[in-house]
N, C-alpha and C positions, 0 to 999 in steps of 0.2 A: 674322402672329404663330404662332410656335413653340408647339406644344402636345404635353405628355406626359402621358398617362393611363393611371394604375396601375390594375390589376383583379386578382382573384383572393385578395383577403385575407378572412381570417373567422377564426372560432372552431375549433379544433382540438384534439384531446386529445393529451397528450405522446406521442412516437413516430409520431405520425401525419404526413402530407405535405401540401403546398399547392403549387401552382405560379402563381407571379405573372406578370403580363403588363403590358407599357409599349408601348402604342401612341403612335407620334410622326408628327408632321406635318412631319419634317424633310425637305426636297427632297433633300439628298444623305445620307441616313442612312448609307450605306453609308462614308462617310467620318468618321463620329464614332466616338470611344469611348464606351462605356456603361458606365455604374456603379449599383449598387444601394447607398444608404445607408440607416440605420434609427436613430430615436431612440426611446429609451425614456423612460417618465416620470421626470422630474428627472434625466435624463442628456443629455448632449451628442450631437450627431448624430454617428456613426461609419459609417466605410467599411466594407462589408460584401463586395462583389465587383465585379469590374472587368473589361471584356473590350476589347482593344485593337479598332481600326477595321477592322483585315483579320480580325479572328477568331481571329487564329493564337494570341494571348497571353490568359491569363485569371489574375487573382490574387483571393485571398480571405483574410479574416483567419483567424487560426489557429482562433478558436472555431467556424469552419462549415465548415473544411478536411473534406473527406469527407462531407459532409452535404448542401450545397447546390451547385449547378450554374448557372452562368450562359452563356446562349446568346444569338444574335441572329438574326434572319431578317432580311435585307436586302430580300427581295421583298415583305415586309408591314411593313417599316420597323418591328419591333417585337422589345422584347429581353425575355428572361424569366428568371426566376430559378426553379428547383427545388429546393424544400427539403424533406428527408426527414429523420426520425428527429428530429421537432422536439421542442424543450425548453422549460421555461416561462420560461427565461432569453433566449430568442428573441422574446418579445413585446415589440413595439414597432410604431411606423408606419414602414412602409418607403416610401422613396422612390426613384424612378428618376431618372437625370441623364445628360446628354449632354454632351460636351465636344470640342473640335476639335483635342484633341491630336494630334501628328503622330508622337508617338514610337511605337516598335513595343510598348510596355509602357503598359497602360492606369495612368491616375493613382490614387492611393490616397486623394488629399485632394480635400477639394470644392473648393479654388481650380482645380482641373483641368478643372471642369466649368461649362458655360456655361447650361444651361437645366436647368429640374426640374420634376418633376410635383408634383403636391398631396398624394400619399402614399396610402397603403392600410393599415389597421389588420391587424396580426396578431396574434392572442390565442391562446396556448398553454396549456390548463389541466392540471393534474395527473392 
């Protein structure tokens, strides 16, 4: 059974930073594209950042470009999301996801991902 376990969430003041981690049990992690999604209260889940299976391509929603960075460590089978200059509107539950996408570009929709973590809460206060 594939497991994705997020960690690193918490409460931070606006302008602060957090680094989310997502450890996986994927046997062939290096072949998977990885993504981070988030869901705020009473809102739909939205794509935040993605990285291709090769690690050569990344994509971000406009709201986080220049502030968030996604990366993956194949040896540790882990994907990271470095979040800087956090804003209250970044408050949400953050989910990591893994997909078998063969494209050189990460999918920006949930349909492109096969496995999901349980989520970690990120709360940004004023």
